[in-house]
N, C-alpha and C positions, 0 to 999 in steps of 0.2 A: 577848887581848882573851875574859871570861868570857861565854856563853854557853851557850843548849839545844837540841837537836838539833828543838827542836820551831817554837821563835822563827827559829832558819834555815829554818825548813819556810813560814811565817807570812810572812817574808818573801820567799820567792822565791812561794809564793800571788801576794803584791801585784805583785810584778812586774811596770813593760807591756814590753813589745817589740814594735817599730814596724818596719818595713824602715827601713833609713836612704837609700833612692829611692823611690815609689813606681814601680810593677809594671808590667812594661806588656805580660811572655807568662806564662800565668799556666799548669797545670796542675792540674785535679782528677781526684779520685780516693776511690775511698773506704775505707778503714782499718775494722779488724771490732775492736771492744770485744771479743767474744766472733762465734768464727764461728759463720755462720750464721743467728743470732738479732740478735741487736745493729749498729751498726753509725755508724760516725763518717764525716767528710770531710776530707783533707787536699791545703793547697793553698800549688804550691811556685810560686818567681819562677824561669822554665823559663832565662833567660835567663843567670841570677848562680846556679845551682842550691840552693838553699837556699830551707826551710821558711818561708813568711812566715804559717800561721794552719792553727791540726788545729779541727776543729769539731764536738763534742761527738754527732752526728748525718746526720742523709745522709735529707736531703729538696729538692723545690725550692724552699721557701718558706727557709732558709735559707742557699740557697746567692745567692741574690738579691737575700735583704736583705744580705747582706758581700758583696757584687759592687756594688751600690745605697751601701755606703760604701766605697768602693777606688773613686770616678770615674779613667779614665783609663786603663785596662787593650784590647787591641786583640786581641790572640790568647789566646783560649778553646782547651787543648789539653783532653781528655773523651774516656770510654769513649764509646762503644754506649748508655746505660744513658740513659732518659729523663729521669729526674730530676734529671742535668745538661745535659744539652741545654735543657731546661723552665726552669732556672733560669739558667742562661746569655742563654737565649731573652730573658728579664723583670727581671735584673735588666743586664746589659748590651746594649741590643738593638744597637748600632753594633758589636759587639766580632765577628770572624771565629773562630768552630768548626774546628773541626778535629780530625774522627774518630783515633781513635792505632789507626796500623796495622796490629797485631799481631793486638788483636781484631778488625777488618775481618776479617785470614786466619784469624781462630779464628772467627767468623760464617761465614762457608767452610767450614771442615773442618765446622763442628755440623750446616750444610745438605747437603753430601754425604754425611753420616752415615748420616742420616735421611733422606733419600734410597735410600741401602743397604735399609735399614733396611727400606724399602714393597716391595723386591726381594729379598727373603730368599728363598726359591724360586729365585732363577737362580743364586743362588750358587751352591747347591748344584746344580745342573740343570750348571752350568760346571763346577766343581771334578770330575763327575765325567767326562764328557767332554772334564777335562786326561790323569784316568788312563787312560783308557779310549789314547787316541793314548801315550802314554807305557809302557803295554804292549803295544801295539803294534811299536813303537822298541824296546821291548826286549825280544824276543817269552823267550828265554832267564830272564827274570827276572816267577817267577812275583805274580800282581796279594796287594798289602797284603788279606789279613784281617783281621781284628781279635781279637783269642783271648777267649771269653766265658766271662768270669769273672762271680764274687759281686760285686765291685766295677765293674764293668762294669753288668749287672743293678740294680744301683746306682741306677749314671747312668741310663742307660734311662728306669725308674720316673721317678726324678726329673724328667726333662727333660719325660715325657711326664705329671705332673702341673702344669707350669709353664705345657707346652700347652694345659689344662685350663680350670688360674685364667685367662688372657687370655681362652679362649670362655666364659670365661661374665663376663669384664667384660667382651667387644663383647658380646655379652647386653642386659646389663643399660644398657648404655652405646646401647643403640638402643632401650630400653625409657625411654631421656629421665631418666636418670636424672647424675648432673656424677661430676667423681672424690668428690668428699668423702661424696656420698655412696654412693657406692657400695662402698672403702674397709671400712666399716664392715659390710659383705657379705661381700668378699671379706677380709678377715686381712690388711691390712696395709695402709698406709697410705696416705697421701693424695698423697703425692711421688712413689711407689712405684708406682701409677697412675698417676699424669700420666707421666709416665716412658717404659711398656711404651704408651701410650695413643700417647704423641707414637713411639718409636721403632720403630709397628708391630706389635708383637711382643713376645715374651717375652727374655730376657735370655739368648744365650748365655755357656758355659761353656767356655772353650780351654781342655788341658789339653797341652803338650808333652808327643811320646813318652816315656815313662820308657824311658833307658840309664844304664846302670851304668859311670862308672870304677871301677872295679874289675878288670870285664871285658878293661875295653880292651887293657891288656900278655897275656893271652893270650886272644883272641879267636882267632888262630891255627890257635892250636895247638887250641882247643877244635876251631873248624871241621874243620880236619883229622881227630880222632879219630870226630869226626861221621862224615863222606865216611868213612873210613874198616867203617862201621858201631856203633859204640859206642852207646847211646840210654840207657844210666843216667844217670842224672845222680848218683848216689850216688858212683861209679866216679871219672864223668868233675870231680866236685867230690874228688876224695882224689886223683888224678894232679897234679893242680891247683896243688894243698896242698904238696901235693912238692916243690913250683918255687918256689912265694914267696905264690900266691892267702892275700890278708889278707880275705876275705865270707864269706860267710854257706853253709849250704850252700841255703836261699831258693831266692839270687842264684838260682844253678844249675840248679834247679826252675824258676825264668822264662824264664832263659835258653828250656833247652831244650825249656818250654811253646809258645813264642814260635817255636821251629823248627820242631815236633813239626804247630805249627802251617799252615808254611809261610811266614811273614811275617818270616824272616830278620833278624836285627840288621842283620849285618856287611852289607844294602847299605839304609843310612838312604835311597837316592835317589828308592827304589819308594816307600817313606814317605812320598809328599809329600802333604802337605795343604793346599784350599782354602786361601785370607786368614780373618781372621776380619773382619766388618764394619767392623770401624772401619779395618783393612790395605789394607779393597778400595776404600773411600772415598783414602784417604792413594797410594791403587797408581792411581787413575783420575787424581785431577793429576793425577803425572809423567808429565815424555815419553820416551817409546815407548825412546826412543833409553840411557833410565838402568836396561832391565829384564834382568830371566834370560830367556832363553826360557822353559822354565816360563811364567816371568809374563807374558809376551809371548800365550802361548794359552791361556793361561789368560782371562787380558784377552778374548781375538778369540772366545770362545764365549759369555763375560756378553756381549759386545754384540752375538754375533748373537739370543740370547735375550730378553734388557733393550734394544733400541737404546737407549729413554729415557736408561740411566745413561751411555751412549757418551756422547750429546748431550751431559748433564749434566759431563761428564769434561771435554770438552772447553769448557765454555762457566765452568768451576772457573779451566784454566787461561790463559784469554786471563782471568780478575776478578786473578788472582793477575798476574804482568806486568804490571793496571792501577797496580796497591798496589804493584810494586816499582817500579814506573816514574817517570815525571813529565810524563805528555802525558795527559789529561782529554778530550781530543775522545773518543772510541769511547765514553765512559761511558756516553751515554744510547744510545748503538747496544745497548749492553749487556745493560742496562735493555731495553730491551723483546725484546729476543731472550730474554733469562731469561724473561718473563711466563709467555710457555706452555709451562717446562718442569719439570725436577722441582726448579729451584733459583727455585721462581715468589716462594715467600713473602720471602728474603733480596732479591731485585730489590726485592719487595715498601717492603719496609726502609729501603735504601741511595735508592729513590727521595724515601722521603720525609724520610730525614737527605742528602738526596746536597750539601745546600751545604757542609757539611761532608766527606765524606767527595774530595766535589773540591776542597776547601782537604789534603788528607790524602795527595793523590797532589804536586800545587804546591808545601805548602810543608814546612817541617828539622821543624817542632816536633813531637813526641808526648809519650805520660804514661811513656816509657820510664827518665829518667831520679824521677818521681813515686813510681815503683813501687821503686825504692834507698831513695827516704826513708824510702817505710813497712814497708822492710827494717829501717832501723833505728829508729823510729820500735819497731816490731818487739819490738827491744832492749832499749831504756830501760822499756817495758812489762814484758817479762818483769823486768825487769831491779828492780823496782820494785813486783812484785803484790804483791795486801795492802795497800800503803803507802797509796795514798792513789788521791784519785780527775782530775775534769778538768783544773784549774782548775793543781794542781801537774803531770799531767805533762804539761801543755800549756807551761807556764810552761819545763818542765825543756825539753821540746823546742829549743823557742823560743832558747835560753841557749847550744844547743851547734851552733845552725846556722851 
């Protein structure tokens, strides 16, 4: 059949793809034309696990209009975005909306992280108390002392600079300026200013302690020579070089410098560091029986310094158990208990969307199959990058559903 590629593309664009049966349970989510800038909407039949339509934009009007053209839909699974909630309410008021359980747990993690950020100083106090307990238990070990190098001085200077920037942001916010007005004065993006204000402080940059794998096979020999009184890095490097060491002299110079500062790299358990804020939020939501001894000590001190976080952690565990369970009878009680805690903002949002959250707990539907279809859409979109627009992409996706 003689034809051209353009003819085939025109035929695909003009084709009409309709579901064989009217959908009853659908899932709605967004997909990225260009990440962070432009989004569309994908609609899937959850009972048959297939895409039934692709919308070129993401707004409540488009969703409501599509639902109005497809009566008979009984269940709509969606994320926590207000756009899809409003669109579903206007387009299918009789349908049951189901909030996605994964997004609920994600919202819980973000709320707990923000609560921890508001008590950032308590983490440092609890960490120092934990290290003091460890030193007291292990009296033979010296407390870890970080060697002061030019790199450490640079890191401290940058950390102090971030703190001064955050203090300036707070002063401008107190003067009544919005993040959009603060950003050009500080020299940051609007999104960065909003993120710093939401987190309650400047970001932290955690780096794991440096440890050379090249030194590990020769560590016992180096420790033995050190105990015998050998302090010359060049001599130690020459000796282990004969034994097969392939590293540079600089590696051994760093090892001896750390050894002279009283922080031997052979005892990494002494160099315990408090968890980051995000890890701290994760630990607060875990059951105590799954934590090691050092973490339990740290959380004990943290709860003493900031009892609000202890309450937030208990509430987080209760909500996670509710979401993963099938009984929603205690949901209203949780909202009432959390309304005066560090998770008050999350409780308020769940209260506004309580019907969809109840359905998430009691019904089996979620947007997980939609996420799988979005991955397939990404693959098709990238295969035809630069070839055509929405019409061809939509029909190609529906034709392969």
